[in-house]
N, C-alpha and C positions, 0 to 999 in steps of 0.2 A: 020351542026354545032349543037351540043347538047345544050339544054337549061338547062341541069342538071349540077350541080357543082360536084356531086358525083354519079357514077353509079357502082354498084357491081353486078356481074352476076355469079350465080352458085358457090358461095364461100363455101368451106368446109374446116374444120380444125380439126385435131386430135392431141392429145398428146399421152398418153398411151391408150387412149380411144377416140371414136368420140365425139367431142365437139358440132359441129353443121354441117349441111349438106345442100348443094344446096340453099344457101341464095341469094336472089335477093333484091336489095335496091336502091332507087333513092331519091335524094333531090335536089330541085330547089332553085334559089335565093329567098330570103325573106321567106324561109320556116324553121320552127323548128320542129324537130322530136325527140321524146323520145324513148329510148329503156329500157324496164324494164324487170325484171326476178329475180328469186331467186339467192342467192349467189352461185357462182360456175357454173352458167348456161353458162358462156362464154361471158358475155356482154363486159367486159373490153378487152378481146382478140379480139372480133369483132371490137371494137373501134380502137385498135392498128393496125389491118389490114387495116381499112379504112384510117387511119391517117399517114401512111408511115412507121410505126415502126415494122411491122411484115408481112411477106409474107405468104399467105394462102397455104395450101397443094394443093388446087385446086381452079379454078375460076379466074376471072379477076376483077380488080378494076380500073375504070377511075376516076381520080381526077383532076378537072379543065381542062378536055379534054386531059389529059395525061394518057397513059397506064402506070399505076403507077409502076408496078413491072418489066417493061422493061426499066425504066429510069436508068441512071448512078447515082452513089452515089452523084456526084456533083449536078445533077439536082434535086434529092430528097432533098438535103440540101438547095438548093435555094427555093424550094417550102416551106419548113419549115420556112425559114428565112422571106420570104416576104408574103406568101399567106395563110398559115395554122396557126391557133391559137389553142393551146392545153391548157386546164385548168384541173388541177388535183385536187383531194380532198385535198392533202397537197400542201402548197403554194410554196415551193422551192425558197424562197427569199434568196438573198445573205446577210449573216450575216455581221454586221459591217458597212453596207451601210445604208443610209437613204432610206425612201420610194421613194423619188424622184429619187435618184441615181439608184435604182432597175428598175424603169420604163425607165429611160434614156438609160440603157444598151440595152433594147429591141428596142427602137426607133432609136438608133444609128445603130444597126445592120440592121434594115429594112429601114433606111434612111427616117423615118417619123418624124413628130413633135408631141409632146404630146398635146392631145386634152383636154383642161381644162374642157370642158363640161362633159367628161366621169368621171373625178375626182369629179366633183360636183354631178353628178347623183349617184355615188357610195358613196357619203358623206365622202370622205376622203381627200378633198383638204386641210383641215386644218392640216393634218398629214404628209405633204410632207417632212418636215425637221426632223421628228422623225426617230431615228434608228429603224430598224425592231424589235429589241429586246424590244423596249418600247411599242410595239403595242400588242393589244389583238389578239387572234387567228382569230376572225372574221374580224378584221381590216387588218391583214396580208393577209387573203384570198382575201379581196376586192382589196388590192394593187396588188396582183398577177393577178387578173382579169383585172385590169386597165393596167397592163403591157402587157397582151395579146392583149387587144382591141386597145391599143395605136399604135400598129404596123399595124393596119388596115387590118386584115386578111379577106380573101374572104370566108373562111369556118372555123367554130369553132367546135372543138371536146372537149366536156366537160365530164369528168369522175367523177361523184358524186361531182360536184362543190359546192353544198350546204349541203353536208353531215355533216359538222362540224359547221353549222351555226344555229342560232336560227331562228324560223319561220319568224319573221319580216324581218330579214336580208336576208333570203333565198328568200322571195318574192321580195325584192328590187333587188337582183342580177338577178333574172329571168326577171324582168321588164327591167333592163338595157340591158341584152343580147338580148331580143326580140326587144327592140328599136334599138339596134345596127344593127341587121340583116335587119330591115326594111329600115333604113336610108343609109345603105352601100351596098344594094343588095347582102348581104351575106347569109349564111345558118348556122344553128346550129344543131349538132347531140349531144344529151344529153343522157348519161347513168345515171340512177338514180334508187334508191330503193324507192324513195318518190313519191307515186302516185299523191299527190297534186301538186308537181312540174311538173310531166309528163303532168298533165291536162293543164298546161300553155303553152304547145306546140301544134302545128297544128295537128300533128299525133302522135300516140303512137303505138309502136310494143312491143310484149312480146316475149322474147327468152325462149322457153321451148320445151322439147322433141326434142332437136336438130334442131328446126325450128324457124324461125322468122315470127310471125303472127301479122297482123295488128288488132288492137282492134277497 
């Protein structure tokens, strides 16, 4: 039985040109790993491959001990619903709903209860009755992160989650994410252009020259 939550082996992908080749990657519970690299290097594509949304041209991905791309669509959907948390740079909240209702959608689907401690740590508990349109961009992003964490994922994939946040809020978000993976035996894979956020992870890899290199 593997003690890794994610294992990728010999992953290669091309569009009209080779994006990256022969990538190996592993992450264990309670571990946070950052992937950095210039724009266009393939960071987001690699994250999509790891997180169920894109199949690589070559190689294999084991996610939570499942051979990811041999699973049925129903099994992949179940992983996304219960075990995988995905945080984007844009919040994708439901307009017209309150902050609380947005979070409740995720917890209903995953059959979990909202953890008020997460709302307190993200400093948004006082915003729960506000419509999303009444919130600032930073507040909306923190609500979207609370929505992901409230479903209790075992692994979190975050694509530039602090890209639109001020420095203080970005640090807060990284502290909350790192605290979550420690207390829930989870893992965090973070794609970021911000080296200071990458430094808050246990390991950092750079995607360059079609290869993933540990720094």
